C-alpha positions in Angstrom: 239.4 -59.1 -50.1 242.2 -60.3 -52.4 243.0 -61.7 -55.8 242.4 -65.3 -54.6 238.7 -64.9 -54.1 235.9 -63.7 -56.4 233.6 -60.9 -55.4 231.0 -59.8 -57.9 231.2 -56.0 -58.3 227.4 -55.8 -57.8 227.6 -57.4 -54.3 227.1 -54.9 -51.4 229.8 -55.4 -48.9 229.8 -53.5 -45.6 232.7 -51.9 -43.8 235.6 -53.9 -42.3 234.4 -57.2 -43.9 237.0 -59.9 -44.3 236.7 -62.3 -47.3 239.3 -65.0 -47.1 241.0 -66.7 -50.1 239.1 -69.0 -52.4 235.6 -67.7 -51.5 232.9 -66.8 -54.0 230.5 -63.9 -53.5 227.8 -63.7 -56.2 225.8 -60.6 -57.3 222.7 -59.6 -55.4 224.4 -60.3 -52.1 224.5 -58.1 -49.0 227.0 -58.5 -46.3 226.9 -56.4 -43.1 229.8 -54.6 -41.4 232.5 -56.5 -39.5 231.5 -59.9 -40.9 234.2 -62.5 -41.4 233.9 -64.9 -44.4 236.4 -67.8 -44.1 238.1 -69.5 -47.0 236.2 -71.7 -49.5 232.8 -70.2 -48.6 230.2 -69.9 -51.4 227.6 -67.2 -51.2 225.1 -67.1 -54.0 222.6 -64.4 -55.1 219.9 -63.7 -52.7 222.1 -63.9 -49.5 221.4 -61.3 -46.9 224.0 -61.5 -44.2 224.0 -59.2 -41.1 226.8 -57.5 -39.2 229.4 -59.2 -37.0 228.7 -62.7 -38.5 231.3 -65.4 -38.9 231.0 -67.9 -41.7 233.4 -70.8 -41.7 235.1 -72.8 -44.5 232.9 -74.9 -46.8 229.6 -73.2 -46.0 227.2 -72.6 -48.8 224.6 -69.8 -48.4 221.6 -69.1 -50.7 221.9 -72.0 -53.1 218.7 -72.7 -54.9 216.2 -74.9 -53.1 216.3 -78.7 -53.3 212.7 -78.6 -54.3 211.4 -79.7 -57.7 208.6 -77.1 -57.5 211.1 -74.2 -57.4 210.7 -72.3 -60.7 213.5 -69.7 -60.4 211.6 -67.1 -58.4 213.7 -64.4 -56.8 214.0 -65.4 -53.2 216.5 -64.8 -50.3 218.4 -66.6 -47.6 218.8 -64.2 -44.6 221.2 -64.4 -41.6 220.9 -62.0 -38.7 223.5 -60.0 -36.9 226.1 -61.8 -34.7 225.3 -65.3 -36.0 228.0 -68.0 -36.5 227.8 -70.4 -39.3 230.3 -73.2 -38.9 232.0 -75.5 -41.4 230.0 -77.0 -44.3 226.7 -75.6 -43.2 224.2 -75.2 -46.1 221.4 -72.7 -46.1 219.1 -72.8 -49.1 217.0 -69.8 -50.1 213.2 -69.8 -50.2 210.6 -70.7 -52.6 207.3 -69.1 -53.6 205.8 -70.3 -50.2 207.6 -67.8 -48.0 210.0 -66.2 -50.5 212.8 -66.5 -48.0 214.8 -68.7 -45.6 215.6 -66.8 -42.5 218.0 -67.3 -39.5 217.8 -64.8 -36.7 220.3 -62.9 -34.6 222.9 -64.4 -32.3 222.4 -67.9 -33.7 225.0 -70.7 -33.8 224.8 -73.4 -36.5 227.5 -76.0 -35.9 229.2 -78.0 -38.6 227.3 -79.9 -41.3 223.9 -78.4 -40.4 221.4 -78.2 -43.3 218.7 -75.5 -43.4 216.3 -76.2 -46.2 214.1 -73.7 -48.1 211.5 -71.6 -46.4 212.7 -72.4 -42.8 212.2 -69.5 -40.4 214.5 -69.5 -37.4 214.2 -67.0 -34.5 217.0 -65.5 -32.4 219.5 -67.0 -30.0 219.1 -70.5 -31.4 221.8 -73.2 -31.2 221.7 -76.1 -33.6 224.5 -78.7 -33.1 226.4 -80.7 -35.6 224.7 -82.6 -38.5 221.2 -81.5 -37.8 219.0 -81.5 -40.9 215.9 -79.3 -41.3 213.5 -80.1 -44.1 211.6 -77.4 -45.8 209.1 -75.0 -44.2 210.3 -75.6 -40.6 209.6 -72.8 -38.0 211.8 -72.6 -34.9 211.1 -69.9 -32.3 213.7 -68.1 -30.1 216.1 -69.8 -27.7 215.7 -73.3 -29.0 218.5 -75.8 -28.7 218.7 -78.9 -30.9 221.4 -81.5 -30.2 223.5 -83.2 -32.9 222.3 -85.7 -35.5 218.6 -84.8 -35.3 216.3 -84.6 -38.3 213.3 -82.3 -38.4 210.5 -83.0 -40.8 208.7 -80.7 -43.2 206.3 -78.1 -41.7 207.3 -78.9 -38.1 207.2 -76.1 -35.6 209.4 -75.9 -32.5 208.3 -73.6 -29.7 210.5 -71.0 -27.9 213.0 -72.3 -25.3 212.5 -75.9 -26.3 215.4 -78.4 -25.9 215.6 -81.4 -28.3 217.8 -84.3 -27.6 220.3 -85.6 -30.2 219.9 -88.4 -32.7 216.1 -88.1 -32.8 213.5 -87.5 -35.4 211.1 -84.5 -35.0 207.9 -85.4 -36.8 205.4 -83.5 -34.7 205.4 -80.0 -33.3 207.3 -79.4 -30.0 205.6 -77.0 -27.6 207.5 -74.1 -26.0 209.5 -74.5 -22.8 209.7 -78.3 -23.1 212.4 -80.9 -23.3 211.9 -83.6 -25.9 213.8 -86.9 -26.2 213.6 -90.6 -27.1 212.5 -92.3 -30.3 209.8 -91.7 -31.3 210.2 -88.2 -29.8 208.3 -87.6 -26.6 207.8 -84.9 -24.0 210.2 -85.6 -21.1 209.8 -82.5 -19.0 210.1 -78.7 -18.9 213.4 -77.1 -19.8 213.7 -75.6 -16.3 217.5 -75.4 -16.5 217.4 -73.3 -19.6 214.6 -71.1 -18.3 216.5 -70.3 -15.1 219.6 -69.4 -17.1 217.5 -67.0 -19.1 216.0 -65.3 -16.0 212.6 -67.0 -15.6 211.4 -67.0 -12.0 210.8 -70.1 -10.0 207.1 -69.2 -9.8 206.7 -69.0 -13.6 208.6 -72.2 -14.1 206.3 -74.0 -11.6 203.3 -72.6 -13.5 204.7 -74.0 -16.8 205.3 -77.4 -15.2 201.7 -77.4 -13.9 200.4 -76.7 -17.4 202.4 -79.5 -18.9 201.4 -81.9 -16.1 197.8 -81.2 -17.1 198.5 -81.7 -20.7 200.8 -84.8 -20.6 200.4 -86.6 -17.2 196.8 -86.5 -16.1 195.4 -88.7 -18.9 193.3 -86.1 -20.6 193.0 -85.7 -24.3 194.4 -82.5 -25.8 191.0 -80.7 -26.1 190.0 -81.4 -22.5 193.5 -80.6 -21.2 193.4 -77.2 -22.9 190.0 -76.5 -21.4 191.3 -77.3 -17.9 194.4 -75.1 -18.4 192.3 -72.2 -19.7 190.1 -72.3 -16.6 192.5 -73.3 -13.9 196.0 -72.1 -14.7 197.0 -68.6 -13.5 197.1 -65.9 -16.1 200.5 -65.3 -17.7 202.0 -64.6 -21.0 203.7 -68.1 -20.9 200.2 -69.7 -20.5 198.9 -67.8 -23.5 202.0 -68.7 -25.5 201.5 -72.4 -24.8 197.8 -72.4 -25.5 198.2 -70.5 -28.8 201.0 -72.8 -29.9 199.0 -76.0 -29.3 195.8 -74.6 -30.8 197.7 -73.7 -33.9 199.3 -77.1 -34.2 196.7 -78.7 -36.5 199.2 -81.4 -37.5 199.6 -82.4 -33.8 202.2 -82.1 -31.0 204.7 -84.7 -29.7 203.2 -87.3 -27.4 203.7 -87.6 -23.6 205.9 -90.0 -21.7 205.0 -93.6 -22.2 
């Protein structure tokens, strides 16, 4: 800390935190140990930032939501340990819906990403440059989203999914899949990512069989789920896929056309 930045005396700053010149830290802010705040960063009330994070110049954390229904309720914007927030990222705090916007541990948000109110992001997520998330988006662990993509309100993206750049995500993206093209479509299983994370070839083949039934065999979703339930070998991945799709009342991305 130094005389060229402003740190509200009510903010709770951990040990060995660096706050670079021209940054603003509001009251009701918590910053964990060993976090680095670059120059020209703005952190408003309601920010909860973990340990060992890095926040680069121009980032704005916990600004009020860009939602006309927001009525000044006390909400938060939370960032987990070891996450990196690059230049000019904006993370708005929550509304009465979820009372928070949350980014998990070990995440990387590249430059110019926007995370709107009430988005809930898991751990180990990578979001590339200029991706925009509308409000109420849920993203599970280990998702990668390439640059220039827009994600619509209330969309859910399942764990280990990979989404191609310059696309629009308007429907839910099931776990373990790759999605590309415009409009967005299922284009396969994220087998490369799964292998990198220690999934066995047997499990990957089982996941591929499940999505072959869902997307390739010409069945509607209800019939495909019934076949998967009866014929696919038992595994936690199978249950994860079935639960995700059954809870996707607003629909999932379509198959290859």
